[in-house]
C-alpha positions, 0 to 999 in steps of 0.5 A: 487518556493521557500517557506521561514519562519523565527522564532525568539524566538519561534514566526513566524517573517517573511515568503516569503522572498528571499532565498538570505536573509537566510544567514543574519539569520544563525548566529543568535542563536535566529533565526530558518529558513526554506525554501523549494525548488521544483525541484531545479537546481544543481546551486541553490542547490550549492548556498544553499550548500555553505551557509549552509556548506552541504556535497557534498554527501548529495547534490548528493543524493538530486539531484538524486531521488529514494533514500531509506528512510534514515538518514545520519549524517554529521559533520555539518548537517543531511540529511534525505530522506522520501516519501509522499505517496498518492493513485492515480488511483489505484496505489501509488504516491510517492513524495520524500522529501530530508531534510537538518537539521542544528542547526538553519535551515531546508531545504526541497527539493521536487521532485513534488507537491504531497507533500502538503507544505501548509498542513505542514505549517498549522500543524506548525501553529496549534502547534505554542506554540512549535515553541520555540524548533526551528528546532526540532519543524519544523522537527517533524511537517514534519515527523508527516505529512508524517507518517499520510499520510502513515496511510491514505494509509494503511487504504485505502489498508485495505479497498481494501483487505476487499472488496476482502475478501467480493468478495471471496464467491460470486457466480459469477465465471466469475469475477475470472480473474478480481479478480486476477487482483485486487489481483495482483495490491494490492499485488504490491502496498503493496510491494511498500508501504512496501519499503517506510514505513519500513525504516522509523522506522530506520529514526525516531529511529535514530533521538531519539538517545541521542548521536546525541543530536538532540531532546530535552527532551521536544520534545522527547515525540512527536517524540516517538509518531511519532515513535509509529505511524511508528511502527503501520503502519509498522505492518499494512503493514506486515499484509496487505501483509499476508492478500493479500497472504491469499486471493489469496490462498483462491481464488485458493482453491475456484476455485479448489473446483468449478472445483471439483463441475463442474466435479461431475456434468458433471460426474453425467450427463454422468452417467445418459446419459449412461443408455439410451445409454446402453439400446438402444445399447443392444436392437439394437443388431441383435438377437432376445430378449424379446419383439422383434418385439412387442410394449411391448419391446419398452415400457419396454426399455423406462420404464427402461431408465426413472426409472434408470435415475430418480433413478440416479438423485435422488442419485446424488442429495442426495449426492450433486453432482447435 
């Protein structure tokens, strides 16, 4: 499936035309072309490479997924790798997007449908007044969509961490194993998310370099805004990782405290039970004792057991051991 668009003099002139017609517009300085490829074959990418003069290393990176988010500068074009991130089934869904940027053409190569290309085109249409800036306008809309998706994921992860924090002080120790599983999943998801988000700072910052002469002065504030959002997401991700670590440590401390409380209760009850055991054991010796063979001896031992046990219970209760 191929999506195409043609902008001329800052206006959308055509879309949905065959890729074979792209070469007809490349030599026109007033034309800006975008086309999108979904999981293309090596043969189709080879044709695109021949039309646009793309570097073989960039083509190789586009054909082999799981690249690190990056920007490579070649003589005739730029090659950018970014990831569209969504939360699905409790984990991250990463959709890799390879971007070729030439003077008047933008080519996007997607690995899956997780990247909503309709949302990107709708964003371009909503800011059509800036289409006169050509490729930098298209690239900004694409990067803005990617970074906004990162924001949504960071917010969702933050909500999950807050939910874990609320569960920390619930009086239900039986959920400890389930909570540990949740913390492990969130920590793993945060680490994967960080690997995608943090390199985006270098990508956007490199695009703003003056020596590359890519971003025009009119578009510079918009790219700066995207860069600010990237920094915020990166810092948010770092804080999320620290929060998950703090939640885990707090959970362990609370478990240790609960164990101490349990040990205090068990020890207190053992002390109380030891009183009747000691008294009955003492009176069970085979020698005469005060009250031997009399009812008074039985009632005396019973009263000792009751009074001392109640006294120990009250002392332990006062010290919050029970």
